[in-house]
C-alpha positions in Angstrom: -7.7 -10.0 -31.7 -8.8 -7.5 -29.1 -6.3 -5.2 -27.5 -6.5 -3.6 -24.0 -7.9 -0.2 -23.7 -5.0 2.2 -23.2 -4.5 5.9 -22.7 -1.6 5.7 -25.1 0.5 2.8 -26.6 2.3 2.1 -23.5 -0.1 2.5 -20.6 -2.9 0.1 -19.7 -5.9 2.0 -18.4 -7.4 -0.7 -16.3 -4.1 -0.9 -14.3 -3.9 2.8 -14.0 -7.5 3.1 -13.0 -7.2 0.5 -10.2 -4.1 2.1 -8.9 -6.0 5.5 -8.9 -8.9 4.0 -7.0 -6.7 2.5 -4.3 -4.5 5.5 -3.9 -7.6 7.7 -3.4 -8.8 5.2 -0.7 -5.3 5.3 0.9 -5.7 9.0 1.4 -8.8 8.3 3.5 -6.7 6.2 5.9 -4.1 9.0 6.2 -6.8 11.6 6.8 -8.2 9.4 9.5 -4.7 9.2 11.1 -4.6 13.0 11.6 -8.2 14.0 11.9 -10.5 11.3 13.3 -11.0 11.9 17.0 -11.2 8.2 17.9 -7.8 7.7 16.3 -6.2 9.3 19.3 -8.1 7.0 21.7 -8.1 3.5 20.3 -7.0 1.3 17.3 -9.9 1.1 14.7 -9.3 -2.6 14.5 -9.6 -3.2 18.3 -12.9 -5.0 18.4 -13.3 -4.3 22.1 -13.6 -0.6 21.4 -14.3 0.1 17.7 -17.6 0.0 15.8 -18.5 -1.2 12.3 -18.2 2.2 10.4 -14.8 2.9 12.0 -13.6 -0.7 11.5 -14.6 -0.7 7.7 -13.2 2.8 7.2 -9.8 1.3 8.2 -10.4 -2.1 6.6 -11.1 -0.8 3.1 -7.7 0.8 3.1 -6.1 -2.7 3.5 -6.3 -3.1 -0.3 -4.0 -0.2 -1.0 -0.4 -1.5 -0.2 -1.0 -5.0 -1.7 -2.3 -3.5 -4.9 0.6 -1.0 -5.1 3.2 -3.7 -4.6 1.6 -6.3 -6.9 1.1 -3.7 -9.7 4.7 -2.5 -9.3 5.7 -6.0 -10.2 3.3 -6.0 -13.1 4.7 -2.7 -14.3 8.3 -4.1 -14.0 7.3 -6.9 -16.3 5.8 -4.5 -18.8 8.8 -2.2 -18.7 10.9 -5.4 -19.4 8.9 -5.9 -22.6 10.6 -2.7 -23.9 14.1 -3.2 -22.3 16.8 -5.8 -22.1 17.1 -7.8 -18.9 20.2 -5.8 -17.9 18.5 -2.5 -18.5 15.4 -3.6 -16.6 17.7 -4.8 -13.7 19.5 -1.5 -13.6 16.2 0.4 -13.7 14.8 -1.6 -10.8 17.9 -1.2 -8.8 18.2 2.5 -9.2 14.4 3.1 -8.7 14.4 0.9 -5.7 17.2 2.7 -4.0 15.6 6.0 -4.8 12.3 5.0 -3.2 14.1 3.8 0.0 15.9 7.1 0.1 12.6 9.0 -0.3 11.1 7.1 2.6 13.8 8.0 5.1 14.0 11.6 4.0 11.0 13.5 2.4 8.3 11.0 3.4 9.5 10.6 7.0 9.5 14.4 7.3 6.0 14.6 5.8 4.7 12.2 8.4 6.1 13.9 11.5 7.2 17.5 10.4 10.2 16.9 12.8 13.5 18.0 11.3 15.4 16.0 13.9 14.0 12.8 12.3 13.4 10.9 15.6 11.5 8.2 13.9 11.7 6.3 10.6 8.6 4.2 10.0 9.8 2.0 7.1 6.5 1.7 5.3 5.1 1.1 1.8 7.5 3.3 -0.2 10.4 1.6 1.6 9.2 -1.9 1.0 8.4 -1.1 -2.7 12.0 0.1 -3.0 13.6 -2.8 -1.2 11.5 -5.3 -3.2 12.5 -3.7 -6.5 16.2 -4.0 -5.4 15.6 -7.7 -4.8 13.7 -8.0 -8.1 16.6 -6.4 -10.0 18.4 -9.8 -9.4 15.4 -12.1 -9.4 14.3 -11.2 -12.9 17.2 -13.3 -14.3 15.5 -16.4 -13.0 13.1 -18.3 -15.3 9.6 -17.0 -14.9 8.3 -20.4 -13.7 10.9 -20.3 -10.8 9.8 -16.7 -9.9 6.2 -17.8 -9.8 6.8 -20.9 -7.8 9.1 -19.1 -5.4 6.6 -16.3 -4.9 3.8 -18.8 -4.2 6.0 -20.8 -1.9 6.9 -17.7 0.2 3.3 -16.5 0.2 1.9 -19.8 1.6 4.7 -20.6 4.1 5.9 -17.4 5.6 3.4 -17.6 8.4 5.3 -20.6 9.7 7.7 -18.0 11.1 5.1 -16.2 13.1 6.3 -17.4 16.5 9.9 -16.6 15.8 10.8 -13.2 17.3 13.8 -11.0 17.4 14.8 -10.0 20.9 17.9 -7.8 20.6 18.6 -4.4 19.2 21.6 -5.0 16.9 21.8 -4.3 13.2 21.6 -8.1 12.5 18.4 -8.2 14.6 17.1 -5.4 12.5 17.8 -7.3 9.3 16.1 -10.4 10.7 13.1 -8.4 11.8 13.0 -6.8 8.4 12.3 -10.2 6.9 9.2 -11.0 8.9 8.4 -9.1 12.0 7.0 -5.7 13.1 9.5 -4.4 15.6 11.0 -1.1 16.8 14.7 -0.5 17.0 16.7 2.4 18.5 19.9 3.2 16.7 21.7 6.4 17.9 18.6 7.9 19.4 16.6 7.3 16.2 13.8 4.8 16.1 13.3 2.5 13.1 10.1 0.5 12.8 10.0 -2.6 10.5 6.3 -2.6 9.8 6.5 -3.7 6.2 8.4 -7.0 6.2 10.3 -8.2 3.2 9.2 -11.8 2.8 5.6 -11.4 2.3 5.7 -8.1 0.3 8.5 -9.4 -2.0 6.4 -12.5 -2.8 3.6 -10.1 -3.7 5.8 -8.3 -6.1 7.1 -11.5 -7.6 3.6 -12.7 -8.3 2.7 -9.4 -9.8 5.7 -9.6 -12.1 4.6 -13.0 -13.3 1.1 -11.8 -13.7 2.4 -9.2 -16.1 2.5 -11.9 -18.8 -1.3 -11.6 -19.0 -0.8 -8.1 -20.4 1.4 -9.0 -23.3 0.3 -7.5 -26.6 -0.5 -11.0 -27.9 -2.8 -11.8 -25.1 -6.5 -11.8 -26.1 -8.6 -9.5 -23.8 -11.4 -12.1 -23.3 -8.8 -14.7 -22.3 -7.1 -12.3 -19.9 -10.5 -11.4 -18.2 -11.2 -15.0 -17.8 -7.9 -15.7 -16.1 -8.4 -12.6 -13.9 -11.8 -13.8 -12.7 -10.7 -17.3 -12.1 -7.6 -16.4 -10.2 -9.3 -13.7 -8.2 -12.3 -15.9 -7.3 -9.9 -18.7 -6.3 -8.0 -16.4 -4.0 -11.3 -15.3 -2.3 -12.5 -18.9 -2.0 -9.1 -20.0 -0.4 -9.3 -17.0 2.0 -12.8 -18.0 3.1 -11.9 -21.6 3.5 -8.6 -21.2 5.4 -10.0 -18.4 7.5 -13.0 -20.5 8.5 -10.8 -23.3 9.6 -9.0 -20.8 11.8 -5.8 -22.8 12.2 -3.2 -21.3 9.8 -2.6 -18.3 7.7 -2.9 -15.5 10.2 -1.5 -14.8 13.6 -4.8 -13.4 14.8 -7.6 -16.0 14.7 -11.2 -14.8 14.4 -13.7 -15.1 17.2 -17.5 -14.9 17.5 -18.4 -11.5 18.8 -21.6 -10.1 20.6 -23.2 -9.1 17.2 -23.2 -10.6 13.7 -21.6 -7.5 12.2 -18.7 -7.5 14.7 -18.2 -11.2 14.0 -17.8 -10.3 10.3 -15.3 -7.7 11.4 -13.4 -10.3 13.4 -13.4 -12.7 10.4 -12.1 -9.9 8.1 -9.5 -8.5 10.6 -6.5 -10.2 9.0 -3.0 -9.2 10.1 -1.2 -6.5 8.0 2.0 -6.2 10.0 3.5 -8.5 8.6 0.9 -9.2 5.9 -0.5 -12.7 6.5 -1.3 -15.2 3.8 -5.0 -14.5 4.5 -4.5 -10.7 4.3 -2.9 -11.1 0.9 -5.6 -13.4 -0.4 -8.3 -11.2 1.0 -7.0 -8.1 -0.7 -5.5 -9.3 -4.0 -8.5 -11.6 -4.9 -11.0 -8.8 -5.2 -8.3 -6.6 -6.9 -7.9 -9.1 -9.7 -11.6 -9.3 -10.2 -11.7 -5.5 -10.2 -9.0 -5.5 -13.0 -11.3 -7.6 -15.1 -14.3 -5.5 -14.6 -12.4 -2.2 -15.2 -11.1 -3.3 -18.6 -13.7 -1.3 -20.6 -14.0 2.3 -21.9 -13.6 4.9 -19.2 -16.6 6.4 -17.6 -16.5 10.0 -16.4 -15.6 8.8 -13.0 -12.8 6.7 -14.5 -11.4 9.6 -16.5 -11.0 11.6 -13.3 -9.8 8.8 -11.1 -7.2 7.5 -13.6 -5.3 10.8 -13.3 -4.3 9.9 -9.8 -3.2 6.4 -10.9 -0.9 7.7 -13.5 1.1 9.8 -11.0 0.9 7.7 -7.8 4.2 8.7 -6.3 3.6 12.4 -7.0 0.2 12.1 -5.3 1.6 10.1 -2.4 4.1 12.7 -1.5 1.8 15.7 -1.9 -1.1 14.2 -0.1 1.0 13.6 3.0 2.2 17.2 3.2 -1.3 18.6 2.4 -3.0 16.4 5.1 -0.4 17.3 7.8 -0.7 21.0 6.9 -4.4 20.9 7.2 -4.1 19.0 10.5 -2.0 22.0 11.8 -4.8 24.3 10.9 -7.3 22.1 12.6 -5.4 21.7 15.8 -4.8 25.5 16.0 -8.6 26.1 15.3 -9.3 23.8 18.3 -7.3 26.0 20.6 -4.2 24.0 20.8 -0.6 25.0 19.8 0.5 24.1 16.3 3.5 22.3 17.7 1.2 19.4 18.8 1.3 18.3 15.2 5.1 18.0 15.3 5.5 14.3 16.2 8.2 12.2 17.7 6.1 9.3 16.6 2.5 9.1 15.4 1.9 6.6 18.2 3.0 9.2 20.8 0.2 11.5 19.6 -2.3 9.1 21.2 -0.7 9.7 24.6 -0.4 13.5 24.1 -2.7 15.2 26.7 -3.1 18.3 24.4 -4.7 16.1 21.8 -7.3 14.7 24.1 -10.7 15.8 22.7 -9.1 16.9 19.4 -10.4 15.6 16.1 -13.5 15.3 13.9 -16.4 12.9 13.8 -16.1 10.1 11.2 -18.4 12.1 8.8 -16.1 15.1 9.3 -13.1 13.0 8.5 -14.7 11.9 5.2 -15.3 15.5 4.3 -11.6 16.3 4.9 -10.7 13.3 2.7 -12.8 14.6 -0.1 -11.3 18.0 0.2 -7.8 16.6 0.0 -8.6 14.5 -3.1 -10.3 17.5 -4.9 -7.5 19.9 -4.0 -4.8 17.5 -5.4 -6.6 16.8 -8.7 -5.5 19.8 -10.7 -1.8 19.3 -9.6 -1.9 15.6 -10.5 -3.6 16.4 -13.9 -0.9 19.0 -14.6 1.9 16.6 -13.7 0.3 13.8 -15.8 0.2 16.1 -18.8 3.8 17.3 -18.1 5.1 13.7 -18.1 3.2 12.9 -21.3 4.6 15.9 -23.1 8.2 15.5 -21.8 9.0 11.8 -22.2 12.5 12.6 -23.1 13.2 13.7 -19.5 14.6 10.4 -17.9 14.1 11.6 -14.4 10.3 11.7 -14.7 10.3 7.9 -14.5 11.5 8.2 -10.9 8.6 10.4 -9.7 
């Protein structure tokens, strides 16, 4: 019986490699946030102003968060293969709370470089943590119940698209955190619920159930077959439901002046909160990629997998590096460095000092490559450090 290719007895290379690919792609989106001149003028998904290259530069990064959350669920299942339920529950609870704390401290500072913390954008690290906290209780349910519940939430949460929170109380915040992108002001600090719990938790629940495909007893050929079938089915359902244009996304597609922009409209699924179609559109290809990546590593794979083995380490470092490089760029453009100290990233678009600042799309890609290359030695060092110091419990939290 074939076994999955692994870097050691506990890690599955295809999972680490996919995670590495998407985290490198994610860095492109964040470089675009700070460097692309058009980012300070219009939303890259605004079809009335964008163009195809800019749109697809943003669109390709849609795969990142769903893959992170889904594979976090898969990793939880695999950890559970080595731990008791109670030990796994405790681990998920502690790691989840740790990630939520990181989001509102280190990561929020990395985004804004503002020590007063005027804005907390509760994003992917926050929702990973919150979903893990929920999973610490849900893992006690039978796997079939977790799977059925995850599918039910995924296919029905768009029924709540027209329900909106109107107040600014803590209870309103909790309701919005379930299924709405909304901004709250508590004590002069803004909190944005961009990553809503219902949809993202369902993604982690499905990823947890998906982990059964990576049991040691599972034949590789059978697993690849399931990956291709499930992935292809998700894409087919996306295409069908999107074509019908009635349900599954709060933003219907429309025929545009050109064919390529019509394609952009068709693919422009809603991320905040992630719609049914957004999830199908991203996880379908991701599952097919997992099947195709389950083979001996190429030279490209040997490099890329390093990022996937230390994703949180990379995530934190890349935000600080990108923001520091942006300060250098804004000073080089003749503007004060303080223009890269934000109250919110959105306010940067209205900042007159930043009018005319930024690089072309090609220049933005070059900065992205620079960031990825600069972080490789650090990620490789940390990966080796973790491998050589498995006795250090705290390494599992970074």
